[in-house]
C-alpha positions in Angstrom: 51.0 -1.8 59.7 50.7 -4.7 58.0 46.9 -4.9 59.1 46.2 -1.8 57.2 47.4 -2.5 53.9 45.1 -3.2 51.1 45.1 -6.7 50.0 45.6 -7.5 46.4 42.1 -8.8 46.2 40.4 -5.3 46.7 43.2 -3.9 44.6 42.0 -6.1 41.4 38.3 -4.9 42.6 39.0 -1.4 42.4 40.7 -1.6 39.0 38.2 -3.8 37.1 35.0 -2.7 38.7 35.3 1.0 37.7 36.1 0.1 34.1 33.5 -2.6 33.7 30.8 0.2 35.4 32.0 3.0 33.0 31.5 0.2 30.0 28.1 -0.8 31.0 27.2 2.8 31.5 28.7 3.9 28.3 26.7 1.1 26.5 23.5 1.7 28.2 23.5 5.3 27.5 24.2 4.6 23.9 21.8 2.2 23.5 19.5 4.8 25.1 20.4 7.3 22.8 20.1 5.3 19.7 16.9 3.9 20.7 15.4 7.4 21.6 16.2 8.4 18.2 14.8 5.9 16.2 11.6 5.6 18.6 11.5 9.3 17.9 12.3 9.3 14.1 9.6 6.2 13.5 7.0 8.3 15.4 7.9 11.4 13.3 7.7 9.4 10.2 4.5 7.9 10.9 3.2 11.2 12.1 4.4 12.7 8.6 3.0 9.5 6.6 -0.5 10.6 7.9 0.2 13.9 6.5 1.4 12.6 3.1 -1.9 10.2 3.2 -4.3 13.4 4.2 -2.7 15.5 1.5 -3.2 12.7 -1.1 -6.8 12.1 -0.1 -7.5 15.8 -0.4 -5.8 15.9 -3.8 -7.9 12.9 -4.8 -11.0 14.5 -3.8 -10.4 17.8 -5.8 -9.3 16.1 -8.7 -12.4 14.3 -8.7 -14.5 17.6 -8.4 -12.3 18.8 -11.7 -12.6 15.9 -13.7 -16.0 16.0 -13.2 -16.6 19.6 -13.8 -17.8 20.6 -10.5 -15.2 22.5 -8.7 -16.6 25.6 -9.0 -20.1 24.1 -6.9 -19.8 25.1 -3.3 -21.9 22.1 -2.2 -19.6 19.7 -4.1 -16.5 21.3 -2.6 -18.1 21.2 0.8 -18.8 17.5 -0.1 -15.3 16.6 -0.6 -14.4 18.9 2.5 -16.3 16.5 4.6 -15.1 13.6 2.8 -11.6 14.7 3.8 -12.6 15.0 7.3 -14.3 11.7 7.2 -10.8 10.1 5.9 -9.2 12.3 8.7 -10.9 10.9 11.4 -10.5 7.0 10.1 -6.9 7.6 10.5 -6.7 9.1 14.1 -5.5 6.1 16.2 -5.5 7.7 20.0 -7.8 10.0 22.1 -5.3 12.4 22.4 -4.6 12.7 18.3 -6.3 16.1 16.7 -6.7 16.8 13.1 -7.6 20.4 12.0 -7.9 22.9 9.3 -7.5 26.4 9.3 -8.4 29.3 7.7 -6.2 32.4 6.3 -7.3 34.0 9.9 -6.1 31.1 12.1 -9.8 30.4 12.7 -10.7 26.5 12.2 -12.8 25.3 9.3 -12.5 21.6 10.0 -11.4 19.3 12.8 -12.0 15.8 14.0 -12.9 16.6 17.8 -13.7 19.9 19.8 -11.3 22.4 21.0 -11.2 25.4 22.2 -8.6 27.5 20.8 -7.3 30.6 22.9 -6.7 33.9 20.5 -2.8 33.9 20.8 -3.3 30.2 19.7 -5.4 31.5 16.5 -2.7 34.3 16.0 0.0 31.3 15.8 -2.2 29.3 13.8 -2.9 32.4 11.4 1.2 32.5 11.4 1.4 29.0 10.2 -0.8 29.4 7.1 0.8 32.2 6.2 4.2 30.6 6.2 2.7 27.4 5.0 5.3 25.2 6.6 5.7 21.8 6.3 7.3 19.1 8.7 7.8 18.4 12.7 6.8 21.5 14.8 5.7 22.0 18.4 2.5 24.1 19.2 0.1 25.0 21.9 -3.6 24.3 21.4 -6.1 24.4 24.0 -3.3 25.3 26.6 -1.8 21.7 25.8 1.6 21.4 24.4 1.1 19.4 21.2 3.8 18.2 18.3 2.3 18.3 14.6 3.1 18.0 11.1 1.3 20.3 8.8 0.7 21.0 4.8 -1.3 24.0 3.0 -3.7 22.8 0.8 -4.9 26.0 -1.8 -7.8 24.3 -3.6 -9.6 24.6 0.2 -8.1 27.6 1.1 -6.9 25.1 4.3 -3.6 24.9 6.3 -4.1 21.2 7.8 -2.3 20.0 10.8 -2.0 16.3 12.3 -1.1 16.9 16.0 -0.4 14.6 19.2 -0.1 15.5 22.5 3.4 16.2 23.4 3.2 13.6 26.4 1.6 10.9 24.4 4.3 11.5 21.6 7.0 11.2 23.5 5.4 9.0 26.2 7.5 5.7 24.6 10.9 7.6 24.7 10.4 8.6 28.7 9.1 4.8 29.4 12.6 3.7 27.2 14.5 6.2 29.2 13.4 4.7 32.6 13.7 1.3 31.4 17.1 1.8 30.6 18.1 3.5 33.6 16.6 0.9 35.7 18.8 -2.0 33.4 21.7 0.4 34.0 21.1 0.0 37.6 20.3 -3.4 37.8 23.1 -4.1 35.4 25.6 -2.3 37.8 24.5 -4.0 40.8 24.7 -7.5 39.0 28.2 -6.7 37.5 29.5 -5.9 40.9 28.2 -9.0 42.8 30.1 -10.8 39.7 33.1 -8.8 40.0 33.5 -9.7 43.8 32.8 -13.4 43.3 34.9 -13.4 40.3 38.1 -11.9 42.2 37.4 -14.2 45.2 37.5 -17.4 42.8 40.5 -15.5 40.9 42.7 -14.6 43.7 42.1 -17.8 45.7 45.2 -19.7 44.5 47.3 -16.5 45.7 45.7 -17.0 49.3 46.6 -20.4 49.3 50.2 -19.5 48.4 50.1 -17.0 51.2 48.8 -19.5 53.7 51.6 -21.9 52.5 54.2 -19.1 52.9 53.0 -18.2 56.4 52.9 -21.9 57.2 56.5 -22.5 56.2 57.5 -19.3 58.5 55.6 -20.3 61.4 56.9 -24.0 61.0 60.5 -23.1 60.0 60.5 -25.9 57.8 62.8 -24.5 55.1 62.8 -27.7 53.1 58.7 -27.0 52.1 58.8 -25.2 48.8 55.9 -23.2 46.9 56.8 -23.0 43.1 55.2 -19.6 42.6 56.1 -17.0 40.1 53.8 -14.7 41.6 54.4 -11.5 39.2 54.1 -13.4 36.0 51.0 -15.0 37.2 49.1 -11.9 38.1 50.4 -10.4 34.9 49.0 -13.5 32.9 45.5 -13.5 34.4 45.3 -9.9 34.4 46.1 -9.7 30.6 43.9 -12.9 29.8 41.1 -11.2 31.9 41.5 -7.9 29.9 41.3 -9.7 26.6 38.3 -11.7 27.8 36.5 -8.8 28.8 37.4 -6.9 25.2 36.1 -9.6 23.6 32.7 -10.3 25.9 32.5 -6.2 25.2 32.6 -6.6 21.3 30.6 -9.5 21.2 27.8 -7.7 23.5 27.7 -4.5 21.3 27.6 -6.3 18.1 24.8 -8.5 19.2 22.6 -5.7 20.6 23.4 -4.1 17.3 22.3 -6.8 15.3 19.2 -7.6 17.4 18.3 -3.6 17.3 18.7 -3.5 13.5 16.7 -6.8 12.9 13.7 -5.4 15.4 13.7 -2.1 13.0 14.0 -4.1 10.2 10.8 -6.0 11.3 8.9 -3.3 12.0 9.6 -1.5 9.0 8.7 -4.4 6.8 5.6 -4.9 8.7 4.5 -1.2 8.4 5.0 -1.3 4.7 3.5 -4.8 4.4 0.2 -3.0 6.3 0.0 -0.1 4.6 0.4 -1.7 0.9 -1.6 -4.9 1.2 -4.6 -2.8 1.1 -3.8 -1.7 -2.4 -1.8 -4.4 -3.9 -1.9 -8.1 -3.6 0.1 -10.1 -1.3 2.1 -11.9 -4.1 3.3 -8.3 -5.2 4.5 -7.5 -1.6 6.5 -10.7 -1.0 8.1 -10.2 -4.5 9.2 -6.8 -3.9 11.0 -7.9 -0.8 12.3 -10.9 -2.1 14.2 -8.6 -5.0 13.3 -4.9 -4.6 15.8 -4.2 -7.4 14.1 -6.0 -10.0 10.7 -4.1 -9.3 12.6 -1.0 -10.8 13.3 -2.5 -14.2 10.7 -2.6 -16.8 10.1 -6.1 -18.9 7.6 -6.8 -21.9 5.3 -9.7 -21.1 1.9 -10.7 -22.3 -1.0 -10.2 -19.8 -4.6 -9.0 -19.9 -5.9 -5.4 -19.3 -9.3 -4.5 -18.5 -11.0 -1.1 -18.4 -14.5 -0.6 -16.7 -16.4 2.6 -16.7 -19.7 4.0 -15.4 -22.3 4.9 -18.0 -23.9 8.5 -17.8 -21.9 9.2 -15.1 -22.5 12.9 -15.2 -26.0 12.5 -15.2 -25.9 10.4 -12.1 -23.7 12.7 -10.2 -26.1 15.8 -11.3 -29.2 13.8 -9.7 -27.5 12.9 -6.5 -26.4 14.8 -3.4 -22.5 15.3 -3.1 -22.2 13.1 0.1 -24.6 10.6 -1.4 -22.5 10.4 -4.5 -19.3 10.1 -2.8 -20.8 7.3 -0.6 -22.1 5.1 -3.3 -18.8 5.6 -5.6 -17.0 4.1 -2.5 -19.5 1.5 -2.0 -19.0 0.6 -5.6 -15.1 0.9 -5.9 -15.2 -1.3 -2.8 -17.0 -3.9 -4.4 -14.9 -4.1 -7.7 -11.9 -3.7 -6.4 -12.3 -6.7 -4.0 -13.6 -8.9 -7.2 -10.5 -7.8 -9.3 -7.8 -8.6 -6.6 -9.4 -11.8 -6.0 -8.8 -12.7 -9.2 -5.0 -12.2 -8.6 -5.6 -8.7 -10.5 -3.7 -5.8 -9.8 -5.5 -2.2 -9.9 -3.4 -0.1 -11.8 -5.4 3.1 -11.1 -8.8 5.0 -11.3 -9.4 7.3 -14.1 -12.4 9.4 -12.8 -15.1 6.6 -12.3 -13.0 4.1 -14.7 -10.8 1.5 -13.3 -7.9 0.3 -15.0 -6.7 -3.3 -13.9 -4.5 -6.0 -15.4 -3.7 -9.5 -14.9 -0.2 -11.4 -15.8 2.1 -9.0 -13.3 4.2 -9.2 -11.2 3.1 -12.6 -10.9 1.8 -14.8 -14.1 -0.8 -17.4 -14.0 -1.6 -20.0 -16.8 -5.4 -18.6 -16.5 -4.7 -14.9 -16.6 -7.3 -14.3 -19.4 -10.3 -16.4 -17.9 -9.6 -14.8 -14.6 -10.1 -11.1 -16.5 -13.4 -12.3 -18.1 -14.6 -14.1 -15.1 -13.7 -10.9 -12.9 -15.6 -8.8 -15.3 -18.6 -11.1 -15.1 -18.3 -11.0 -11.2 -18.4 -7.2 -11.7 -21.7 -7.3 -13.3 -23.1 -9.8 -11.0 -22.0 -7.6 -8.3 -23.2 -4.3 -9.9 -26.9 -6.0 -9.8 -26.6 -6.4 -5.9 -25.3 -2.7 -6.0 -28.4 -1.5 -7.6 -30.7 -3.3 -5.2 -29.2 -1.5 -2.3 -29.4 1.8 -4.3 -33.0 1.4 -5.3 -33.4 0.6 -1.4 -32.0 3.9 -0.7 -33.8 5.6 -3.5 -30.7 6.1 -5.5 -30.3 5.9 -9.3 -28.8 2.3 -10.8 -25.3 2.6 -12.1 -24.7 0.9 -15.5 -21.1 0.1 -16.4 -19.1 -1.3 -19.4 -16.2 -3.4 -19.3 -13.6 -3.9 -21.9 -10.6 -6.6 -22.0 -7.6 -7.6 -24.4 -4.7 -9.5 -24.3 -1.3 -8.9 -25.8 2.2 -7.5 -25.2 2.7 -4.6 -22.9 5.7 -3.1 -21.0 5.2 -3.6 -17.2 7.0 -1.8 -14.3 7.9 1.0 -12.3 7.5 3.8 -14.5 8.0 7.5 -13.5 10.8 9.4 -12.2 12.5 9.1 -8.9 10.6 11.5 -7.2 6.7 9.8 -8.5 6.9 6.4 -9.8 3.9 3.7 -10.5 4.0 0.3 -11.2 1.8 0.2 -14.4 1.6 -1.2 -17.8 1.7 0.8 -21.1 1.5 -0.2 -24.6 -1.1 -0.6 -27.7 -2.4 -3.6 -26.0 -3.6 -1.1 -23.2 -4.9 1.2 -25.9 -7.1 -1.0 -27.5 -8.7 -2.5 -24.0 -10.1 1.3 -23.5 -11.3 1.4 -27.0 -13.1 -1.9 -26.2 -14.7 -0.6 -22.9 -16.0 2.3 -25.4 -17.6 0.1 -27.9 -19.6 -1.6 -25.1 -21.9 1.8 -25.3 -22.3 1.3 -29.1 -22.9 -2.5 -29.2 -25.2 -1.9 -26.1 -23.2 -5.2 -23.9 -21.6 -4.7 -20.5 -18.7 -6.9 -21.7 -16.6 -7.0 -24.8 -13.0 -8.6 -25.2 -11.1 -9.0 -28.2 -10.3 -12.2 -30.2 -7.0 -12.5 -28.4 -8.9 -12.8 -24.9 -11.4 -15.6 -26.8 -8.5 -17.4 -28.2 -7.7 -18.3 -24.9 -11.2 -18.3 -23.3 -12.7 -20.4 -25.8 -14.6 -23.6 -24.3 -14.3 -22.1 -21.0 -17.4 -20.1 -21.6 -20.2 -19.6 -23.9 -18.8 -16.7 -26.3 -20.7 -14.4 -29.0 -18.9 -12.9 -32.0 -20.3 -9.3 -31.9 -18.3 -7.8 -35.1 -14.8 -7.2 -36.8 -14.1 -3.5 -36.0 -11.3 -1.2 -36.5 -11.1 0.9 -33.3 -10.3 4.8 -33.8 -6.7 5.4 -35.1 -6.3 1.9 -36.4 -7.0 0.6 -40.0 -6.6 -3.2 -39.0 -9.8 -5.0 -37.6 -10.3 -7.1 -34.8 -13.2 -9.3 -33.8 -14.9 -8.6 -30.9 -16.7 -10.8 -28.4 -19.2 -11.0 -25.5 -19.6 -14.0 -23.2 -21.7 -15.3 -20.2 -21.0 -17.9 -17.4 -23.5 -20.2 -18.6 -26.6 -20.3 -21.1 -29.9 -22.3 -20.9 -30.3 -24.6 -24.1 -32.8 -22.2 -26.3 -30.4 -19.0 -25.9 -27.2 -21.3 -26.5 -28.9 -22.5 -29.9 -29.4 -18.9 -30.6 -25.9 -18.0 -30.2 -24.8 -20.5 -32.1 -27.4 -19.3 -35.1 -26.0 -16.3 -34.6 -22.6 -17.2 -35.2 -23.6 -18.9 -38.3 -24.9 -15.7 -39.7 -21.8 -13.7 -38.9 -19.9 -16.4 -41.3 -22.4 -15.7 -43.7 -22.2 -12.0 -43.2 -18.5 -12.2 -43.8 -19.4 -14.1 -46.6 -21.2 -11.3 -48.1 -24.2 -13.7 -48.1 -26.6 -10.7 -46.4 -29.9 -12.3 -47.3 -29.2 -15.4 -45.6 -27.7 -14.1 -42.8 -30.0 -11.6 -42.4 -32.8 -14.6 -42.1 -30.6 -15.9 -39.5 -30.4 -12.6 -37.4 -34.2 -12.7 -37.4 -34.4 -15.8 -36.2 -32.0 -15.3 -33.4 -34.1 -12.2 -32.8 -37.3 -14.1 -32.4 -35.8 -16.1 -30.1 -34.1 -13.7 -27.8 -36.5 -10.7 -28.1 -36.2 -7.3 -29.9 -34.1 -6.5 -27.1 -31.2 -8.4 -28.4 -29.3 -5.7 -30.0 -26.5 -7.8 -31.6 -29.1 -9.7 -33.9 -31.5 -6.6 -34.5 -28.4 -4.3 -35.5 -26.6 -7.1 -37.6 -30.0 -7.6 -39.3 -30.6 -3.8 -40.2 -27.0 -3.9 -41.3 -27.5 -6.7 -43.9 -30.5 -4.9 -45.1 -28.5 -2.1 -45.9 -25.6 -4.0 -47.7 -28.3 -5.8 -49.4 -29.7 -2.9 -51.1 -26.3 -0.8 -51.0 -23.7 -3.7 -51.3 -20.3 -3.0 -50.2 -17.1 -2.4 -52.3 -15.4 -5.7 -53.7 -12.3 -5.6 -51.6 -14.9 -5.4 -48.3 -13.3 -7.4 -45.6 -16.2 -6.9 -43.1 -14.7 -4.5 -40.7 -16.4 -1.7 -39.3 -14.2 1.2 -39.2 -15.2 3.3 -35.7 -14.6 7.1 -36.1 -15.6 7.7 -32.3 -13.7 6.2 -29.2 
């Protein structure tokens, strides 16, 4: 009867092991569920992100047609649709991914790869078109189960779907499940071994006591004593073990939670950095992650604002095929944006074929004004290289005008909770836009205000062009242009032009005219700055301005 009883060692094993196994299973299953949901959510958000980017791109293409008043031209619309399809191909990351657009009847009007759709699948696509459904949804294409996210795009009469094969989409989840079960089985085996070893170790003193008691009984030596309080010792050990086990379990769960949250946070930050570093400088991204709340607050600061615009863009667009025009614009914007960002500038927005940028936010530099002027000069130099390539391709040249102003603006995230833009506003911005418009009148590739001139004088050769009051203003502002360097003869001519401008401002028109003519003789008849001022001096010499004339030319056009 004694030999058939269950020993205390196995009793402890039978009590502790189920608890440990259940805890491991619950922890593993909980982790698996949380991780599966997280992976699925990230995959779904990535799918929705592609939908969002594709929809924004399609809207930008349509807005480009509308702004250039060619939305009613089928060839331009087809070019825009081709651009959307090309963009869709560029965001595909796997061979099993498919992006397509369907019409009202469910027929495919655009796709990134070949696929044969069955009649019942076409009917299902037509139903999706009619519903205009957005968000995650399952579907079958070509007999293959897929997951998709879509959006209707009315201007093209499209319903666009970004899809992925179901097996590929949930592949990571299934792999995670297999790994979790493997880890669970391994953990249970290891836990069982550890429990057996641990119990053996913990019950060793009891075995010694039992042996001693048997020895006493066998020897009959009643003088030998074993001072053991057996029930108290077992209770203490059990209580200590339970406390230890509970604390270890808490620590394990907390460490696992922190590790999982850390991995998710790192992945999310890497994803955000990867996306936005294409559009804004690294400094802005770093500042956002260091203090995201501060980015939501507008502030007043002084910075340089730059506007550039392509001259006679409507005429150029009418002389080019739509796809050639889009390709040329993309090459142009790519070159100009690189220059601005390399000079620590921020691209604020594209306004049709125009670019608005600013220098001095979110990070201010001591040379923001000089950087804006250097960026403008490099843009004109890059335009020469761009036009060489245009001529090689048999395409028309681009000509641009650039206006720059420096002053106080309000900068920050401006908008509403549904749509916000990091931008600048203020009178400084308006004047920069007006200066860009003056480049056409004064036939200069670059014009900047006297606030810029005061900061860059001495860094570049600068030339005073005029004192103007732009449309909507009564106060005059001096406007300048600049070059990187000048040969000695041209530098002397610019100095003479400066002297002529001083005499012009003093109403000594005959003397100013003679100096302007000398500048023209040196620089040639194509020097519009001197020839136009010479003609103005002739006019004022015959018909003098009023006594209160201050040399300001009032502009009545933008």
